[in-house]
N, C-alpha and C positions, 0 to 999 in steps of 0.2 A: 506493499499498498506505500502512495507519493504522498498521501494523508494525514496530518496529522491527529487525525482520529478514526478508532472503528465506527460509526456514529454513521448512519445513513437516513435522512429521514427520507418517508413514503405517504404522502397525504395527497389529498386529492377532495372534490367539495363534495357532501352526505348523498349516496349514489352511483359516486363512481367507481366503486368498488374494490379501492384501496383496502379493507380488512381481507378481504378475498384476496386477492392478489399478498396480503403479507403470509395467513395461510397456508397459500398455495407455495410458498417461495419454503416455510417450516416444515409444509409435507413433502418435499422435494431435499429432506436429513441438511438443506443447512446449513452451516452453521450462524445459526442466530439467534439473538436473545431481543425479548423486546424492552424498551424502554418500557417503564408502568408510571401510568400518566397519576395523578392523586384528580376525587372528585367528589362534588358537596354530589351530586344525582343520586336517587336510590339505586339498588343492590337491582339487575334484572333478574329473572329466572335463567337458568346455566350459568351467572357469575358469582365471582368468589374472591376472600377478598383475595388481592392480587392478581388474577386471573377475572378482564384484562386489566382491570383500575384497583386502587388502592383507594379508599372510599372512607370520609372521611363527614364529620360533621363541619356548618357556615364557621362553626365558632370553631375550629381546629384548623382550617384554610384560613381563616381571619391572624392568626397568630399564626405558619407556618407568613405570611405575610410580613407579619411585624416581625417577624425575628429574623426575614432575611433567606428565607428556606429555598423558599423557590427559586428555579432558572428561568424560570417562563409561565405565564398563566396568563388566564381569560375567563370573559365570561360571558359564554355561547349559551344564547337561547336560554340563558334566566339561570346558567348552572355552574360553578368554578370546577375545569381544569388547569392545571401546571405541575411539572416537573423540577420534586426536588435536584438541589445540588448534588445530594446523598446518592440518589437515583443514578442521575448521570455516570459520578462517580466509579458505582458499581459495577456500570457497562463497558466503561471504561478502559475497568481493570482488565477487563475477559482479552485475553488472548486470546486469537486467531476467530474474533468469532467479530459475524455482524452485527450493531446492534442497532434495531430498528427504533426508530423515534417517528412514530405517526401525529404531527399536532397543524390546526389548521396555519392558511398562511400567516398572521401578527405570530404563532412560534415560528412562522420560519425566520422571519423576518428578525427576528431575536435571537434565535441561532445561529442566525449568520451572522452575525453585530458580536452572540459568543465564541463562536467559534468555524470563523472566516472561510474555512477549507474544508465546511462539515458537508457532502454529499448529497443535493435534493430533489429527489422524484416529483412529478408531481404527476396523480394519476386521474385523465382526465372522460372525458364520453364526446362522440363525435360531435354535439350539441346538447343546450339546454332542452328540447322538447325530451329528450332521454332522459337524462336525469329528471325531469317531471314524469316521466312513466315510470321508471324506474323506483322513485317513492311512494308514487300512486301504488305500486303493488307491492310494495311490503306490509300497506295495511295497518299499520302501526301506527302512523297517528295521524291528530283530525285535519284539516285541513288549514287553519291558520297553519299550525305548525308547517306544512308543508310548502304554503310562501312564504313562509319568513322562512324557509333558505333556501330556496328558488332565490331572494331580495339574497341571501349574506353569498348566495352559486355566483350570481355577475358580480357582486363585488370584489370573492377569491378570483375571479376567472381576468382580474384587471388587474392581477400581483403576478401572470407567471412568467413574468421579468426574474425574482424572487430563487426561481427553482434552476438546474444545471440542465432540467430534462422534463421533456415532458410527453405520456407514453399515453396515446390513445386504449380507452377501455372499447371497446368494437363489440354489440352485443352478438352474443354466442364466442366468442374468443378471448377468454379468459387467460388459457394456458397461451395462445401469443400473448396476450400481455405477460403471463410473470416469466413468458421465456425473450422478450424486448429484455426489462429489469434483467434478469440474470446476466443478459448480453453486456448490460451497462454495468454492472456489478463488474465483470471481467475485463472491460476495457479501460473504468478507472480502480485493479490490480486488489479487490476487493477479496476473500476467500468466497470459492465458491463451493469446496467439495471439505 
């Protein structure tokens, strides 16, 4: 690796498939660990502490901010999300491992300031209509939340320049998308086996 860090940002607007891409990389037995985000939202079915998040109260999150324990944080849809400095140190201390950090575009901006040569890959879709359709198919959110996500997505797409690469996740082409990300990791000299 020619970069000063083993961290790689993989993110994209809600519905772009970034979680599926990350899971696909893990399922291919790549040397990956996830940077675990601390959140104030409620735990969902199938989740547990540390998988995929650390869950804290609003009060505990405010204390993390006050004590400067967070490397970056943001409020998204009324909930707070952030990564502690300790978590970044944990992942960066793992040799021959790629630390996958999933954050929204504000976080990418902060991460690039903290670690200027961090690799950032944006997972996107061919167009906004595709994102709306995917969000509706998920069926987990009320229409007003989907509308809010759409506005945030439009804002997100205005900041593509923060990323080093953009990979379009075409409908039904997840394996191809994963392969493109692996090609980028290889090109950037990250361990892929």
